Every structure is written in structure tokens, then in C-alpha cells.
N, C-alpha and C positions, 0 to 999 in steps of 0.2 A: 162315753163321750165327755170331753172337757167342756162343761157348760160355761158359756160366756155371757157377760152383760154387754149388749150392743145398743148404742144410741144412734138412731137414724134421724138426721136433720133433713126435713122435707119428707118425713115418714108417712104422711097421709096423702101424698101426691101420686101421680101416675106410676112411677117406678118405685117410690118409697113404700107405698102400701103393699105392692107385690113382694118387695124385699122383706118387709116386716113379717108377712105371712109365712114366707119360706123359712125364715130364721126361727120363728116361733114354733112352727111345725117340727123343725129339727131339734127343738128342746132348749133353745137359748132364751135368755131373758131379754126382751126387746122393749126399748122405749122409742115409740114413734112420735117424734117431736116436730111441731109445726106451730105457727101462730095460732091455729085453731085449738091447740092443746095448751096454750099459754107459754110457748117458747118462741122467742124472736131472736134469730141469730144476728140481725142487723143492730138492734138496740141492746142485745145481751140479756134481755128479760128471760128469766127461767133457765138460762144455759147451765149455770152451776148445778142446779138441782137435777136437770135432765142428764148431766154427765157424771154425777156423783157415783163412784164405784164402777164406771164403765171401763171395760177392757178394750173395746173397739168403738171408734166413731166413724160412721159412714155419712158423708155429706152429699145428698142428692137435692139440695135446695135449688130454687130457681127464681130468677128475678121476674117479678110480675110487671114488667115495663118493657117497652120497645125503644125507649129513649136511650141512646148510647151512653150518655153521661150518667144517667140513673142506673143503668146496668153495671157500669164499671164501679160506681159508688157502692152498689149493693154487694158485689162480690168482694170488694176491698174491705168494707166494714164487717161483713159476715165472716170472711176468712180470718181476719185478725181476732175477732171475738171468739171464734171457735178454737183457735190455737191457744189463746189465753186460758179458756175454760178446760180444754183437753189437757194442757200441761198441768194445771192445778189438780185435775182428777187422776193424773197418772195413766192416761190412755196409752196403750201399747201399739196401736195400729190405727192410723188416720187414713181413711179411704175417701178419695175425692172423685166424684163422677164429673168428667169433663167431656170434651167433644173432639172427635178426630179433626185434625187440621187447625186446632186452636192457635198454633203458631204459624199458620200458613194462609191466613185470611185477612190481610190488611183491609181496613175499611168497614169490617163487620163488627159492630159494637158489642154484640153478644159474644163473639169469639174473643174479642179483646178482654171482656170481663172474665171469661173462663181462664184466659192466660194469666190474668192477675191472681185469680184464685189458685191456680197451679203453683205460681211462684211463691205465694205465701206459704203454702203447704210444704214445698220443697225446701224453703229456707228456714223452716220453723225449728229444726233440730229434733222434731218428733219422728218416729218411724212412720213412713207413709207409703201409699201406693196411689198413683193417679191412674184412673181408668178412663181412657179416651174412647168414647163410643161414637160409632157412625150415627147418622140421623135415624130417628125412629120411623117405622111404618106409620105409626099413629099420627104423624105430622104431614103425611103426603097430601091430605086434603087441603090443609092450610097453605102448603107450598103451591099447589095447583091454583088455588084461589088467588094467592098473592101475585101470581104471574099471569093472570088472565086479563086480557084486554080485547074488547069487541068479540067475545066468545072464543078467542084463541089463546091457548097457553103457550107462552114463549119462554123456553128455559134453555140452559146450557146443555151441551152434549158431553160435558165432563163425566168421568167415571163416578159411579154412585153405588153404594153398597149398604143400603138401609137394613136395620135390624128391628125385631119385635121387642117391645118393652118387656114382655115376659122373659125373653132371652137376656136382656140387659140385667134384669133382676137376678136371674139365675147365675149369671157370671159374677155379679157383685157379691152374691151370697158366698160363692166359692172363694173369691179373692179375699174377702174380708177375713175369712178363717185361715187363710194361708199366711206365711211369713211375709212381712212387708218387703217390697222390692226396692224401696227408696228410689223409685223411678216410675216409668210409664208402661202400662199395659194397654194395648188397643183391642177393641172388640168391634165386630161388624157382622152383618148377615152373611149367608152362604152364597149369595149371588152378587156378582159385580157386573154392572151393565151401564151404558150411557144414561145419563140423567133423564133425557127426554124420552127414551124408550121405557124406562121404569114408570115415569109419570103417565105415559100413554097407555101402558098395560093396566095400570091401576084404574084409570078412568074408564077404560073399556070394560074391565071386570065388574065395575059397579054400575054399568049402564049409563055412563056420562058421555054425552055426544060431543063434548068440546074437542076441537082439533088441537093437537100438540105440534108445535114447530120448534126445530132446533135453532137457537139464536146464538151465534158465536160471540156476540157482544153482551150476552146476558150476565148479570152479576148474581151473587147469592146474598140477598138482603143487604146490599151495599158493599159487599166484599168482592174483590177481584178473584176470578176462578180460573184455574188451569186444570188440566186433565187429572191431576192427582191431588187437588185441594181437599177433596171430600172423602178420601179413602185411606185406609192404613197403608203405610209405605213398606212395611216388612212383615215379619211374623206377627200374627195376631190370633186371638181366639174368635171362633165363629159361633153364631147362634144356630139353632136348629131349623127355624122357620124361614122358608123363602116366601116370596110375595103370595104365591098361590095358597100355600098352607095357612098363612096369616089371614088372608082374605076369607078363607072358608070358615074361619072361626068368628068373623065379625058379624054383628047384627045390622048389616047394611045390605041393601039389595045388590045382587050381582047379575050381570047379563048372562 
């Protein structure tokens, strides 16, 4: 095996920690960088040290704010600092975790921020791969809560194809070790169903009595949604876990 040094920005978070474990078990040298380990991609603190000698940079960082302006500022500053440090370190593959529909969700501040991040990577001159992932199963609870009013969850009926964070990490591990595509790779779960049906199944499986209603006027956290806003448009890589498989592994009650 050709052992690589791989720096993961956001390496202690939901996906980053899983990715770090996979790559370390595979025998690679892994630097799991985050503010908690003294590395801040927004200020640049510790970046040069974290990237020294790195062959591959994987950016799975996340803005810890819901304010659209702050999210955009985070991904702009972080993206530019990472490019500077990666270029200085001679990084040979820059992998960015983004989100499916980043360029198809006007009005959603988070998607706008991810699009800024993508454009910085694509325009950097460094070899890169942008990995657009569908929404994670792990965020279904927050989505349901965010769209609950008077005990009813009202969400769009747009197509939805969520993926397990474990499968996101597994795909990132493979892609990071492949040749850069200098473009976009999309990943999603194995099941594509209407948004309201997936949320309804999820709540039923965990014994949640909330009713789910399809609302054709529902947005997605401020963004306008059509039937294809949240799913890959063409060829894409699929995770292994469907909702039932993922739920069976969770430490939450199921009905």
C-alpha cells in the first residue's frame, strides 16, 4: 500500500471522525484537525502545521451558525485559507464535502455557503474533487422538529435520498485515495422517495406520533424546492444503508 499523509479539516466531527478512523485503520497517517485540536481554518491558526507534508486534504468543516451571512463568511474565509496552506504544503488532492443541490437552492444560506466553498476549490489551480452528498439520516430529527407546528410536520413532497454518515465517510475515504476528478462526484442513499414519506416513516419507526403532511409551498430552510432540488441529477455513488438498516443501528427507541 502507498501510505499517504491525509489532513482532515473538521476531523473530529460527525463525518470527520468516522473518516479519520477508516483511513487510519487502512494504514495512512491521519491528522484530524479542528478548533479543538488547535486548528482553525477561518483564522488560519495551525493550518500550516496541520498540512505540513500532507498528500491529501479533505475538508469536511462545518459552519456553526444558522445566520446566512455568517455561513457564507465562514466558507469563504475557510476555503481561501485552506487553499493557501494546501498550495504551500504541495497537497496533491483537495477533497471538499459539499451538498447535493448546492447550486439549485436559492435562498438557503447554507447551500449558498457551500457553493462559495466549491468555487474557491475549483478555481484554486490545485487538483480537487468536490463530493456533493445528499442530506444525512442523522439530521432527520432536526428537520422534523424544524417543520413542526401544532404537532404537525409540514414538509415538501420533493424527492429525497438521504444517506448515512457512515456511508458518507466510506465514500470520502475511497474518493480521497483516487485520482482527482477536477469536478463533482455525487453520493446519496439507496432509496429515493418523497420527502414527506421519508420523514413519516422515520417518525413512525421511532414511535413518534406526530402527523406528517405534504405542503407544496414548504421551503427547505429558506430555499425554494422543486422535485429535484435535493437529489442527484445523474450518475452517482450510493451508500449501503437504507432508512430501515440505519435505524436498526441507532440507540433510539423504535416502534
